[in-house]
C-alpha positions in Angstrom: 46.6 80.1 190.7 49.3 82.3 188.9 49.7 86.2 188.6 49.4 85.4 184.5 45.8 83.5 184.9 44.2 86.1 187.6 45.6 89.0 185.7 44.0 87.2 182.1 40.7 85.8 183.8 39.6 89.6 185.2 41.2 91.6 181.9 39.8 89.2 179.7 37.2 91.0 178.1 40.2 93.5 176.4 43.2 91.2 176.3 41.3 88.7 174.3 40.3 91.6 171.6 44.2 92.6 171.5 45.3 89.1 171.2 43.2 88.4 168.0 43.8 91.6 166.9 47.7 91.1 167.3 47.1 87.7 165.8 44.9 89.6 162.9 48.3 92.0 162.6 50.9 89.3 162.7 49.1 87.5 160.1 48.7 90.1 157.7 52.3 91.2 157.7 53.7 87.7 157.6 50.9 87.3 154.2 50.8 90.2 152.8 52.7 93.0 153.7 56.2 91.2 153.5 55.3 89.3 150.2 54.9 92.7 148.6 57.9 94.1 149.9 59.5 91.5 148.1 57.8 92.2 145.0 59.0 95.8 145.0 62.0 95.3 145.7 62.0 92.3 142.3 60.7 94.9 140.9 63.2 98.0 141.7 65.6 95.3 140.8 64.0 94.5 137.2 63.5 98.3 137.0 67.5 98.7 137.7 68.7 95.8 135.4 66.0 97.9 132.5 67.7 101.0 132.9 71.2 99.2 132.6 69.9 97.4 129.7 68.7 100.6 128.5 72.0 102.6 128.4 74.2 99.3 126.8 71.3 99.1 124.3 71.8 103.3 123.6 75.4 102.9 123.5 75.5 99.7 121.2 72.6 102.0 119.2 75.5 104.9 119.0 78.1 102.8 118.3 76.0 101.6 115.1 75.5 105.1 113.7 78.9 106.1 114.4 80.1 102.7 112.3 77.7 103.9 109.8 79.0 106.9 109.8 82.3 106.6 109.2 81.6 103.7 106.3 79.7 106.9 104.6 82.8 108.9 105.1 85.4 106.1 104.1 83.0 105.7 101.1 82.9 109.0 99.9 86.6 109.8 100.8 87.7 106.1 98.9 85.2 107.7 95.9 87.3 110.9 96.5 90.6 109.4 96.3 89.6 106.8 92.9 88.2 110.0 91.0 90.3 112.6 92.0 93.6 111.6 93.2 94.4 108.5 91.4 95.1 108.5 88.0 92.3 107.7 85.6 93.6 104.9 83.1 97.5 103.9 81.9 98.3 106.6 79.7 97.2 109.7 82.4 99.7 106.9 85.0 102.2 107.4 82.1 102.0 110.9 81.4 102.0 111.1 85.7 105.3 109.0 85.3 106.6 111.2 82.9 106.2 114.3 84.8 108.7 113.5 86.6 111.8 114.1 84.4 110.0 117.6 84.3 110.3 117.4 87.9 113.8 116.3 87.6 115.0 119.2 85.3 113.1 121.9 87.3 115.1 120.6 90.4 118.4 121.0 88.8 118.7 116.8 88.4 119.8 115.0 85.2 117.1 112.4 84.0 119.2 109.5 82.6 116.8 106.6 81.9 113.2 105.1 83.2 112.0 101.8 83.0 108.0 101.5 83.8 106.3 97.9 83.9 102.5 97.5 84.3 101.0 94.6 86.4 97.8 93.6 87.6 96.4 93.4 90.8 94.9 90.3 91.9 91.4 90.9 93.6 91.9 94.6 92.8 90.3 96.3 90.2 93.4 98.7 90.6 96.8 98.1 88.2 100.3 98.5 89.3 102.7 100.8 87.2 106.1 100.8 88.7 109.2 102.1 87.4 113.0 102.3 88.2 114.2 106.4 88.1 117.8 107.0 87.4 118.8 110.7 88.4 122.3 112.5 89.0 122.6 115.6 90.7 124.2 117.5 93.6 122.5 116.4 96.9 120.8 119.4 97.8 118.3 119.2 94.0 117.8 115.6 95.1 116.3 116.4 98.8 114.0 119.2 96.8 113.1 116.8 93.9 112.0 113.8 96.7 110.3 116.6 98.6 108.1 117.8 95.4 107.2 114.2 94.6 106.3 113.6 98.0 104.0 116.4 98.8 102.9 116.8 95.3 98.9 116.1 94.5 100.0 113.5 92.2 99.9 110.0 93.9 103.2 108.5 93.1 104.8 106.0 95.8 108.5 106.0 96.3 109.1 102.4 97.6 112.9 102.9 97.3 115.9 105.2 97.4 119.6 104.2 96.4 122.3 107.0 96.3 125.7 106.3 95.2 128.6 108.4 94.1 128.5 109.0 90.7 131.1 106.7 88.4 132.9 109.2 86.3 135.5 111.3 87.5 133.9 114.7 86.3 130.8 114.4 88.1 132.3 112.5 91.4 135.1 115.9 91.6 131.6 118.4 91.7 130.4 116.1 94.7 127.0 114.9 91.9 125.5 111.6 93.1 123.3 109.1 91.7 120.1 108.3 92.7 118.0 105.4 91.5 114.2 105.2 92.9 111.9 102.4 92.6 108.6 104.7 92.3 105.5 103.5 91.5 101.6 104.5 91.0 98.4 103.0 90.7 95.2 103.4 88.6 91.6 101.7 88.0 92.0 98.6 85.7 90.1 99.9 82.5 88.3 96.2 82.6 86.8 97.1 86.0 86.1 100.7 84.9 83.2 100.4 82.9 79.9 99.7 84.5 
């Protein structure tokens, strides 16, 4: 008889319950604990994915709120621009353009001529008043005038500046220059300003 068979026969009362308990433990481990561990691992992964999804959703929510606030702020600024900064009508735009003559005189320039023209802007509620202004004076005065126009509260766009030596001999000898400005302003069209 072999040694293992002899041990089994002599200790059968102790070994048999131990073998049955070991088999039961292995069965519980294989059919209960391992599937539960895999389920817990899956749930942990799901919880982690849900946490990442929540962070993404919060970020998207913040972006949406920021975009809404930006749109509201832009609407307020646009209303302020249309109401306070742009000339209210063609008459106010003409007055604004003619105020450039006063500003030129204040800065020591001679206002020679201006020509204004109005144009409707396609697919917009704005109209454009543009003009060509010719001034004569010294370079320093021209700079002061341009600075006054650019930093003034009125909405005037200087689109082009052309500077040349004065043509007449008296102005040329005194260092006077001729500056031609292409300027423009915009105003709300009378047809679209009414509700």
